[in-house]
C-alpha positions, 0 to 999 in steps of 0.5 A: 769272796777272797781271791786266790792267785793262780800258781800255774804258768800256762802261757808259753809266749808273751807279748811284752813291750818294755816301753810301756812299763817305764812311766812317762814321768820317770827321771831316766826318760828326762835324762835320755831326752838330753843325753846324746852319745853319738860322738862317743864311738868316733871319739873312741874309734882310735882305741879299738882294734879293727879286727877280732871279736866285737867288744861290749858297746861302750855306750852301754857301759856309759849309760850304765855308769850314768845310772849308777852315779844318778841314783847312788849305786856305788858298787859296780857289781850291784849296778849290774844286778840292778840293771838286770832286774830293773825294767827302767834301767834296761830301757835306758841302756837299750837292753831288751828283756832277754839281753845279757848285762855285762859283767862288773869286771868289764868296767874296771878294765875299761875305766883304767884302759880305753876310757882313761886314755881317751879322756872319755869322762871329760868328753862326756861331761863337756858334751852334757855341758854343751847341751845345757848351753844349748837349752839356755841354762848357762848365761856365763854372767857370774860363776861361783867356786868352792871345794868339798872334801871327799874321803879316799878309799884308804884306811888311816891304819895304812898310813905312815908319817910324812917324815918316815921314808916309805919303801915302795918296793919294785915299782913294776910290781906296785899297785896302780895308785902307787905307780901313778904317785911315783910317776908324779914325783918324777915329773913334778918338783918335791913339795917344800914341806913334808905331808903329815901322813902318807897312805901306803894304799893311796899315796896321792891322797891328803891327810886332813882333820878338817872335819873331825878325826883325821882321814885320807881324802881328796877335794872336788872343786866345782865351778858353777854358773849362777843362773841355773846352778849348772856345773861348768867345770870340775877338778880334783885337787889335794886338800889344801887352800893353795891347791883349791885356788890353783884348781879354780884357776885351771877351771876358769881358764879351761872353760874360757879355752873350750867354750869361750865363756868368761864370767863377769864376776866370780863368787867365792869364800874367803879361801879365794880372797888371797892377794895373789888370787885377787890380783890374778882375777882383777889384773889378768882376767878382768873378773870382778872378785865377789870374794871376801878379802883375806886380811890379817893386818888388823891388830887385836893387842890395842895398837894401831892397825894398818887401816889407821894409816893413810895410803898416798898412791902418788907419793908411794907412801903411808902417812901415820895419824901424826902425819909422818911418812912410812916409805920403802925407800928413804935413800936413792940407790945406784941400781933401782930396787923393787923391794918386793919380798918372797911373800910378794909384799913391799915393806914400808917403815918410818924413821927413828927420829920421827918415832922416838918422841912421838906421843903415840909411840906406845900405841903404835910400835911399843916394841920396835924403834920404828913402825913397819907396814907390809903392803902387798903388790896386789893391794890395788886388786884387794881394794877393788874387792873391798869396794865391791864388798860394799855393794848390793850386788855383792850381797846378792852374790853371797846369797847365790853362792849357796847354790854350789854348797847345795850341789855338794850336799846333793853329791854326798846325801843323794848321790852318796859320793861321800867316799871314793871307790877309785884310788889315785888322782886319776880315779878321783877325777873320773868319779868327780866328773861322772858325778858332775855329769849326772847332776847336770843331767838330773837338773836338765831332766827335772827343769826342762821335762814337762811332768805328767799332770797330777803326778810327781817325777819318779826318781828310781 
């Protein structure tokens, strides 16, 4: 017989246990097991008044933000609606069935106020990272670094040319991203070159056409431990190769200062194979660079390349295929000179008498009277990187580097962070920190939480 649902709601009282309605294999149970916010209240105590009406518990807002970034809920208004409706979200936020969910405007006030002033998101990320270390997921033997472009919340139609003067009006009446941009210009020196375009909405963002039509964007830089793919640091930067390299240096030094961890090797792509970066890794940090050397010395016009010349470290000179010398200094000077150029190179050249009647001059220097070779002052470090590139360990590092690329794919496809909601460098840094925190929590939950037999983990 076909059944019929009763429309009556006769019961006046219900016995309801929220704990029983959250599956044992739900992802939030694993995240809750490894999330410890006990130090958060003490960290924020100096930013709250001791009198007045009690505020919304900051732990509640942090837990709600973790839900949003863990499950790709990008809108804070929608996040509040989901927490209101979803029983698992209520359980994770320690809310009862009748407890009120904070209004979405509360997040904006705290993001740009107490949370940012107290560096709460950096503290939260480091707290989760310490738990990863405690669980044995961070070995510290090898790190990998990379950057990924994330679109800014700025329309291209609201941009002007970098050569065009911008009228920002009264700084006191400007938006927060504009005020932060103007304050940064007062602190730092002006760049050597004007950007191609400047956004009037988010002037700190960078104009880039690296992946198709030009957009305003930021870069999120990850430094991960190669053992389990745990993110050990994250840094926001402009979209440029030099900015990404600088961000990697900042992250390596910060991890060493905060946790006393320095890797034995660093894995990266060619962007991190510049001479200065390799010199910093080898000479200053004593870290093996498992990085392709950025080398533009090879010629494609059929003439001899720099690799055809033999370097003699003892005599500080090159030898050409005909046995003639190329030196940086052919005569003594009363005052010693370093001969280092602005590009951090030393120029070695032959003498005209050797090149004039040389049988291979047309193959060596057909358009100049002598042959010149620019040698980087970091060439010994580049030689170290080249030698590492011939080893089996380097090949293994190239395979392991895919772990950081997988994290970026997860960031954009699963967590849906392909475009920022907050503006300015501080907003980008906040979003990148929260997303990296969520990724580390998800990895701990999936790796270390035992699954219920014959069932798969329920994401949300």
